[in-house]
C-alpha positions in Angstrom: 17.2 5.8 -6.2 16.0 4.6 -2.7 18.7 2.3 -1.2 17.4 -0.7 1.0 20.8 -1.6 2.6 20.3 -1.6 6.2 16.7 -1.0 6.3 14.1 -2.1 8.5 11.0 -3.0 6.5 7.6 -4.1 7.8 5.2 -6.0 5.6 1.6 -6.3 6.3 0.3 -9.2 3.9 -0.2 -12.8 3.8 3.4 -14.6 3.3 2.4 -16.2 0.0 1.8 -15.2 -3.7 3.1 -11.6 -4.4 3.9 -10.7 -0.7 6.4 -13.8 -0.6 7.8 -13.2 -3.9 8.4 -9.6 -3.0 9.9 -10.4 0.3 12.4 -12.9 -1.5 13.5 -9.9 -3.4 14.1 -7.8 -0.4 16.0 -10.2 1.4 18.6 -10.2 -1.6 18.8 -6.2 -0.8 20.8 -6.4 2.2 17.8 -5.3 4.6 18.6 -5.7 8.3 15.3 -6.5 9.6 11.9 -7.7 8.1 8.7 -7.9 9.7 5.8 -9.7 8.6 2.2 -9.6 9.9 0.1 -12.0 8.2 -3.3 -13.6 8.7 -2.1 -17.1 8.5 1.1 -18.5 9.8 3.3 -19.6 7.1 6.4 -21.3 8.7 7.9 -22.8 5.5 7.6 -19.6 3.7 9.5 -17.8 6.6 12.3 -20.5 6.4 12.6 -20.1 2.8 13.1 -16.5 3.3 15.4 -16.9 5.9 17.7 -19.2 4.2 18.3 -16.4 1.2 19.9 -14.1 4.0 20.9 -15.5 7.3 22.1 -12.2 8.7 18.6 -10.5 8.1 16.2 -10.8 11.1 13.0 -12.1 10.5 9.9 -11.4 12.8 6.3 -12.4 12.3 3.1 -11.8 13.8 -0.4 -13.3 13.0 -2.3 -10.2 12.1 -5.9 -9.3 11.2 -5.7 -6.2 8.9 -9.5 -5.6 9.8 -9.1 -5.4 13.5 -10.0 -2.1 15.2 -7.1 0.6 15.4 -6.8 -0.1 19.2 -5.8 -3.4 18.8 -3.4 -2.7 15.7 -1.4 -0.4 18.2 -0.9 -3.4 20.8 0.6 -5.2 17.9 2.9 -2.4 16.4 4.1 -1.8 20.0 5.4 -5.3 20.0 6.7 -4.5 16.5 8.8 -1.6 17.5 10.4 -3.8 20.5 11.7 -6.1 17.8 12.3 -3.6 15.0 13.5 -0.4 16.8 12.3 1.5 14.1 10.4 1.3 10.6 12.0 2.4 7.5 9.6 0.9 4.9 6.1 0.0 5.5 4.5 -2.3 2.8 0.8 -2.6 2.9 -0.3 -5.7 0.5 -3.3 -7.4 2.3 -6.0 -7.8 -0.6 -9.3 -9.6 -0.9 -11.6 -9.8 -3.9 -15.0 -11.2 -2.7 -17.7 -9.3 -4.6 -20.4 -11.4 -2.6 -18.9 -9.9 0.6 -18.6 -5.9 0.0 -17.8 -5.3 3.8 -14.9 -7.7 4.1 -13.5 -6.4 0.7 -13.6 -2.9 1.6 -12.3 -3.6 5.2 -9.2 -5.4 3.9 -8.4 -3.4 0.9 -9.1 0.0 1.9 -10.2 0.3 5.7 -7.4 -1.9 7.1 -4.7 -0.4 5.1 -5.8 3.2 6.3 -5.8 2.0 10.0 -2.5 0.4 9.5 -0.9 3.5 8.2 -2.6 5.7 10.8 -1.3 3.4 13.4 2.3 3.1 12.1 2.8 6.8 11.1 3.6 8.2 14.3 6.4 5.7 15.0 7.8 7.2 11.5 6.9 10.7 11.8 9.9 13.0 12.2 8.2 15.6 14.4 7.1 12.8 16.7 10.9 11.2 17.2 10.6 9.1 14.2 13.4 9.0 11.3 10.9 9.5 8.4 10.6 6.5 6.0 8.5 5.4 3.1 4.9 3.7 2.8 4.0 1.4 -0.2 0.7 0.8 -0.8 0.4 -2.3 -3.1 -2.8 -2.4 -5.1 -4.2 -2.9 -8.4 -4.5 -1.5 -12.0 -8.5 -1.5 -11.6 -7.7 1.2 -9.0 -6.6 3.5 -11.9 -9.4 2.4 -14.2 -12.7 0.9 -13.7 -13.8 -2.9 -13.8 -17.3 -4.0 -14.7 -16.9 -7.5 -13.5 -15.3 -6.6 -9.9 -16.9 -3.4 -8.9 -16.4 -3.5 -5.2 -12.8 -4.8 -5.5 -12.2 -1.8 -8.1 -13.9 0.8 -5.7 -11.6 -0.3 -2.7 -8.6 0.0 -5.0 -9.6 3.5 -6.3 -9.8 4.4 -2.6 -6.2 3.2 -2.1 -4.9 5.5 -4.9 -6.9 8.5 -3.4 -5.7 8.1 0.1 -2.0 7.5 -1.1 -2.2 10.7 -3.3 -3.8 12.5 -0.6 -1.0 11.5 2.2 1.6 12.0 -0.1 0.9 15.6 -0.3 3.7 18.3 0.6 1.4 19.5 3.6 2.5 16.1 5.3 5.5 15.0 3.5 7.5 18.6 4.1 6.6 18.0 7.9 6.6 14.2 8.8 9.4 13.2 6.2 7.1 10.1 5.3 7.1 9.6 1.6 4.0 7.6 0.2 3.6 5.5 -3.0 1.7 3.1 -4.6 2.3 0.2 -7.1 -0.7 -1.1 -9.1 -0.3 -4.7 -9.8 -1.8 -6.1 -13.3 -3.3 -9.4 -13.5 -1.3 -11.8 -11.8 -1.2 -15.7 -11.6 -1.9 -16.1 -7.9 -4.9 -13.9 -8.1 -6.8 -15.0 -11.3 -5.9 -19.0 -10.5 -8.5 -18.5 -7.2 -12.2 -18.9 -7.7 -13.7 -15.3 -8.6 -17.2 -14.0 -8.5 -18.5 -11.1 -10.5 -20.2 -8.4 -8.9 -23.5 -8.8 -11.0 -24.1 -12.3 -12.9 -23.6 -10.8 -16.3 -20.0 -10.5 -15.4 -19.6 -14.1 -14.3 -18.5 -15.6 -17.7 -15.6 -13.1 -17.8 -14.5 -14.0 -14.4 -14.6 -17.6 -15.2 -12.2 -17.0 -18.4 -9.9 -14.8 -16.4 -8.9 -17.9 -14.5 -7.1 -19.4 -17.7 -5.9 -15.9 -19.0 -2.1 -15.7 -19.7 -0.9 -13.2 -16.7 2.4 -12.4 -15.4 4.0 -14.5 -12.4 4.2 -13.4 -9.0 7.9 -13.6 -9.1 8.1 -11.0 -11.9 5.5 -8.8 -10.1 7.4 -9.1 -6.7 10.7 -8.2 -8.6 9.1 -5.2 -10.2 7.5 -3.9 -6.9 11.0 -3.9 -5.4 12.4 -2.0 -8.2 9.5 0.5 -8.0 10.5 0.9 -4.4 14.0 1.6 -5.4 13.3 3.9 -7.9 10.5 5.6 -5.7 9.8 9.5 -5.2 6.9 10.8 -2.9 3.6 10.6 -4.6 4.5 8.4 -7.5 2.1 5.7 -8.7 3.7 2.8 -10.7 2.0 0.0 -12.8 3.7 -3.3 -12.6 2.1 -5.2 -15.4 3.2 -7.4 -18.4 6.6 -8.2 -16.7 7.4 -4.3 -16.7 7.0 -1.2 -14.7 5.6 2.0 -15.9 5.3 5.2 -13.9 1.7 6.8 -14.1 1.1 10.3 -15.1 -1.1 11.7 -12.6 -3.7 14.0 -13.7 -6.0 16.6 -11.9 -9.5 16.8 -12.8 -10.6 19.9 -10.5 -8.6 23.0 -9.6 -9.3 25.5 -6.8 -10.8 28.9 -7.7 -8.3 31.5 -7.5 -10.0 33.4 -4.5 -10.6 30.1 -2.7 -6.9 28.9 -3.2 -5.4 32.4 -1.7 -7.8 32.1 1.2 -6.7 28.5 1.9 -3.0 29.6 1.7 -3.4 32.6 3.7 -1.8 32.8 7.3 -3.2 35.9 8.1 -6.2 35.7 10.4 -7.4 39.4 9.4 -7.3 38.6 5.9 -9.2 35.5 6.1 -11.9 37.5 8.2 -12.0 40.0 5.2 -12.4 37.2 2.9 -15.3 35.5 4.8 -17.1 38.9 5.4 -17.0 39.7 1.6 -18.7 36.5 1.0 -21.7 37.5 3.2 
């Protein structure tokens, strides 16, 4: 179990919907500090969070997840002044706009990767950090395809690929930063908004989704925090239908034995012999 007591948590997402409900649960876990980086200032939401636990320090910054990494660095330098260190980074910014593919990819995938790349040096044990946990909040259609929200699904597949790659022992055994993802199923705050299908053939489905029975944001937020508390490096969880399910990860491709032996070799001479043998 991952104990959140006394932890310093940084949440990159709008302070509304799933992020707000997740933050409410975090505030009941006796965390010491919560930094919220959001695209729109939401003072009433911050006040509601503070009322849950007055002793937890809350900080917030207006933040655009699609900004360049150099600009992100300036923000997180300020975050570190207030937070001292980050134990848990939660990436929850999301956009589903099939008519604006660039914005969808930049928000859901590129922005998330830039955020992680910016924050990791502060957490990396070999760079003076204390290790920690990165949580990528994503979607079930990052596990299985969606014929309606094709661009959104592609961006969420990217989040899963990035999460699994960064969680590899090659990194974790050195930097001490575990990486996991939580895939949310259909949730009220998402389906209540106007949605456009990638192609017009799927628009009827997109319109029907707005009235479909879905889990509440409160239940989803609770299960995200539960997944964090149960987390191990590399895990992918599904938060849907009021419950949690651990995903059984599958590898479709396996390295050839000779290739694997070469990649694992630390002897330059052996590597040279391998390369010479391929000529």
